[in-house]
N, C-alpha and C positions, 0 to 999 in steps of 0.2 A: 504494500500500500504506500502511495506517495505521501511525502511529508505534508503537502497542502491538504490532502484529504484527512490526514490524522489531526492536523491543527483544527480544521473545520469541525470534525466530529467532536474533538475535545471541547471546543467553544460551545457547540450545540448541547453537549451533555452537561456542561457546567451551568448553562442557562436553564436547562431542564431541571436540574437539581435545585437551583435557587427558586425557580417558579413553583416547583412542587412543594418546597418548604413553605413558601408564601401561601400556596393553595391550602395546605394543611392548617396553617395559622389563621387563615381568613375568617372562619367562624368566631374565633376568639377575638380577633381585632374588631370585627363587625359588632360582636356582642358588647365589647367595651365602649365603642363609640356610640352605639344605639342606646345602650343602657344609660350612658351619661346624658344623652339628649332626652331620653324619657324621664330620667330622674329630675332634670331641670324643669321639664314641662309639668311633672306631677307636683313638684315643689311650688311652682308658680300657681297652679290651681288650688293647692292647699292654702297658700297665703291669701289668695283672693277670696276663698271660701270663708276662712277664719275672719278676715277683715270686715266682711259684711254680715257677720253672724250676730244675732241678738236673741234674747230669751223667747220672744214670740215666734221667731223663725224656727228655733229649736223645737218648740212645742208643736209647730206646724209640721216639721220634718218627722218627728218621732210620734208615732201613734201606738199606743199600747195594744198589743195583740198577741194572744197565745203566750202570755207571761213574758214576752220579749219586748224590749224597748229599743227597736232598731228601725232606722229608715234606710231604704236601699233604692238606688236609681241607676239605671243602665241604659245605654243607647240601643237603638233598634237593631243594629248589627252586632251587638254584644262586644264591640271593640273597646268600650270604656264602661266603668261603673263607679258609683260613689256610694259609700255606706257610712252612716253615722249611728253610733251605738252609745247608750248610757252605760257607764260602769258602776259597780257598787260604790257606795259612799266611803271610799277609802282614800287615803292620802296618795295621790298620783303625781309622780314627777313628770313634768313635760318632756317628751322625747319623740324623736322621729327616726324611723328606720325604713329601709327598702328591702323587700323580699320578692322572690320569684317562686310562684307556686300555682298549681292548677286550681281553678274555681269552676263550680257548676252553676250556670245561670240558665234558668228555664230549661233544664234538662240537657244543656249543651256544655260540655267541658272544654275549657281552653286554658292555655298557660297565660298568666298575667304577670306584669311587673307592677308591684303594689307598694304604694307609700302608706305606711301605717304611722299615724300621729296620735299621741295621747296628750290630752290637755284638760285643764280645769277651767270651767266657766261658771261664774256665779255660784261658787262652792259646790259644783257638781262635776264629776269626772266623766269625760267623754273619750271615745276612740273614733277617729276618722280614718277611713280607708278609701283611697282613690286608686283604681287599677286601670292599666292600659294593656290591651291584648298584644301578645307576641306572635300570633299566628302569621300575620303578614310579614313580620321580620324573618321568620323561619323560611317562608316561601321566597322572600327576597334573597336570603342567604343562599338557598339552593340555586336560584336563577343566576346569581353572581358567580357561584362556583362553576356552573356549567359554562357560562360565558368565559370565565377565566381559563377553563380547559381548552376551549376553542381558540382563544387568543394565544394560549401557550403553544399549541401545535402549529398554528399559522406563523407565529413568531420564530419558532425553531426552524421551520422549513425555509422561511425567507432569510433568516440570518445565516443558515447553513449555506444557501446559494450565494449570498453576498460575501460571506467569509471566504468561500472557495474561490470566487472571482478575485477578491482583493488579495488573498494569499498568493494566487497564481500570478497576479500582477507584480507582487513584491518579489516572487521567486523567478521571474523571467530572466534576469541576469544570470542566475545560478544555472538554469537549464541551457542558456546560450553557451555558458562556459563548458558544460558537459558535452553539448552537441558539437560545438566548433573546435574545442581544444582538447577533448579527451576521447570521445566516442569515435570520431572520424579520423583520428591520427594514428597511423600505423608505424610511422617512422619519425624520428626527431626532425628530419629535414622538412617535413610537411606541416610542422606545427605552426599555427597562426599566432604571431606575437602581438597582433593588434589589440589594444586595450578594450575591454568590455565596458561600455558606458552604463553606470548604475548610480542611483541615488544613495545606495547603501555603502557605507564605508567597509563593512564586513566583506561584501562581494568584491569590492575593489582590491582589498587586501588579498583575498583568495586568488583573484586573477593575477595580481602582481607576483604572488608567491609561485603560481604555476609557471609564469613566464620565466622567472629566475631559475626555477628547477629545470625547465626544459633547455635553457641555455647551457646549464652544467651537463645535462645528459647528452646534448648535441656534441659538446666538447669531448666527452668520454667516448661517444660513438666514433667520432673522427679519429681519436687516438687508437681505438680498437681496430678500425679499418686499416690504419697505417701499420699497426702491429701485425695484422694478418698478411698484409702485403710483404712485410719484412720476413715473416715466418716462411711464407711460400717460397721466397727466394733462398733464405738461409738453410732451409731443410731440404727442399727438392734438389737444389744444385749439388750439395755434397753427396746426396744419395745417387744422383746420376753419375757423378765422378766415381764413386765407389763401384757402382755397377759396371762402368766402363773398364775400370782396372781389373775387376774380377773376371770379366769376359776376356780381357787380354791375357790374363794369367792362364786361362783355359787353353790358349793357343800354344802354351809352352809344352813341348814334347817331353821335357825332362821330368814332368810331374808324374808321380805314381798314381794308382787308382784311388788310394785313400785320400790323397790331397785333392784330386779331382772331385771326389764325392763331397768333401768339406766345402770346396769353393761353390759347387752347385747348390748345396744347402744354404750357403750364405747368400747366393744370388736369389734364391727363393724367398728368404727372409727379407731381403732388400725390396723385392717386388711387392711382398705383402705390406711392408712398411710404407712404400710409395703409394699403394692403393688406399691405405687407411688415411694417410695425410691428404691425398687428393680428395677423398670423400668428405673428410672433415672440412677442408677448405671450401668445397662445393657448398656444404650446408651453411658455413659461415658467410659466404658471399651471398647466398640466397637470403639469409636472415638479415643481412646488412643492405639489402635492396640494391645490389650491384649488377642486376640484370634488367634489361629493358622488356616492357610488356606491350610492344607496339606491332607485333607480327600477327598475321592471320594464320591461326593454327587449325589445320584440318585433321580432326580426330580420325576420320575414316582412312585418310591417306597414311598417316603415321602408323595406324594399326596394321594396315596391309603390308607396309614396308617391314615392320618388325616381325610379323609372322613369317615373311620370306627369309629374313635374316636368322630366325631361330628355328627354321624348318629342320635343319640337320640335327639340332639338339633335341627337338621334339621326337624325331624318328629314332634317335639313339636311345631315348628313354622309353620307347615303345608306347607312346601316348597318342591319343586321337584328338585332333584339334578341329574345332568347328567354328567358323566365322559366320555369325548370325546378325551382323550389323545391317540395319535397315536405313539409317539416316546418315547424311553427309554433313555432320554438324561442325561448324567453325566458330571460333571465338578469338578475341584479342588476347594475346599472351606471348609466351616465349616458346618457339618451336622446339629448340634443343632441350629445354627443361622438361617440357611435356613428354618428349620422346624418352628421356631418362626415366621419368615417372612410370610411364606405361611399360617400358622395358623391364624395370625392376619388378613390377607386379607379375609380368609374364614369366620372368626368370624364376621367381618364387613359386609360381604355379607349376613350373616344370620341376624345380628342385625338390619340392615337398609333396609331390604327387606319388601315388602308388603305381605299381607295375600294371600296364594295360589300362591305366586310368584315362581320363579325358579332361580337356580344357575347352571351355566355351566362352567366346567373346560375343556379347549381345548388347543391345541398347533399346531404350524405349523413351517416350517423351509424354509429358502431360502439359497442362496449360502454362506452367511457370518454370519447368525444369526439364533438363535433358540428363538421362542417366546412362552411363557406360559401365557395364559389368564384366568382371573377369571371374569366371566360375571354374573351380577345379574339384576333382574328386580325391583330394589328397588326404593327409593324415589329420587335418583339422586342428583345432586349438581349443583348450579349456578356457573358462572364464578368466582365470588368473593370467593365462597367456595373453588373452585379448586386452586385459587391463594394462599390460606392459608392452603392447605390440609395437608402439612407435618410439619407445625409448632407445637411446643410442647404446650400442653394444649389447642389446638384448637379443639373444638368439633363441628361437623357438625349438630348434632341434640341434642338440649338441653333436649329433653324429654327422651332420652335413657341414661342408666347408662354408665359411663365411665370416664376416666381421661384425655383424649385427648393426650395420649402418644402412642397408638397403631401404628398409621401411622408414627409417628416420629421414632419409633423403626424400622419399615419397611424401611424407607428412609435411616437410618444409616446402617442397615445390607446390603441393596442393594449397597450403595456406597462402603462399606468395601469390598464386594465381586465382585466389578466391574460389577454389574447388573444395567442396565438402566431401569427406570420405565416410562411408558407412560400411562396417565389416560385420558379417555374420558367419559363424563357424560352429561345427560340432566335431568332437573327436571321432576320427575314423570315418567321417562322412564327407569332409571337404570344407571349403571356404568360399565365400562370395565377397569380393571387393567391389563396391559400387562407388563410382565417381559421379558426383552430382553437380551439374552446372546450372547456374541461375540464368534463365533466358532474359535477354534485354527487352525483347518484345514478346509478350505472352501469346501462346498459340490457342486459338479458339476453334 
């Protein structure tokens, strides 16, 4: 997951948590605000009632009935009520309190916020209760909470989209650095040192650090190339001189058979050393981008020429070769390097094949890719061998002659020419090497 999406999700989740806490606290907050407002309203009504109260009005309010001395009045919708009661002739301290409790009025029960006030008037104790219904408050609280939930999800969706766009805008310099200076750079020489314009000091520092690092890497690569050139001269030239001297010694008739055998063994060792150095130099030159990729490489033509060159070797190994190529595919690359690649694959198919086995060269094409396959019925490979297949000096069969560099060269050439290699193999059943070329123009 990209960092912009992670940041947007984090922001959305943090808002969700905050709003969820507020949603949970909403009834408590509403209750406090509403209760405060109701209490003030009830207090005002109480003071207004007491202010205009006199003895005659009390007698008018309170009518003795069923041994009770209480007057009650309530609104038509039962949202408010007023109740005045005489208390026993006891010493009553004037006090006021607020309570919340259910009351039944005309058979209908509702929750009320009640102001309860005890006072003495004309040596008589009274209790005044003024109540305000809470049913509308509860309905309003539910409506607000539902509205709050809707606003919550709309807010999260909108802020997530806005955060994603804004974070993407902030990270544009970062992605430009990745695309232009990291992802598309295969060699230090192709690195673009042009500064990336950004309002962020962090990204400018990153860009500057990458430019400085690539300058140092370019210097090291240049030194390595110079070292390889020196090594190729310093090693191959003495080896050629040694080989020439040993060959001249073989022309000396005074040498006995034992000396001739030792010189011949030395020549064989020199040839082996020369091949190893040449292969290592080839890999190094490929990896240092010292070859041009501006030639039209004809896969079909190279395959036909190689099969003719290897015909004697195929017959000597008593193998059956089948050319099933159907396409004449061409690509921009290096003719010589691709010839080395395909030659190494065919040589391995011959070398590691079984007696009376077969080699098949086939191809096929889909909309975006061209595939060239080298199929053999050889000894095959285990999964462990497949994992180490392209490592240098890794030999799959110790009984066969070789230096363990053939497939390492194949891998280097394929990577250099943007060719993907897929290998499938089973022990004692054979192997399939597939070269996959990306088509410049898709086939429909």
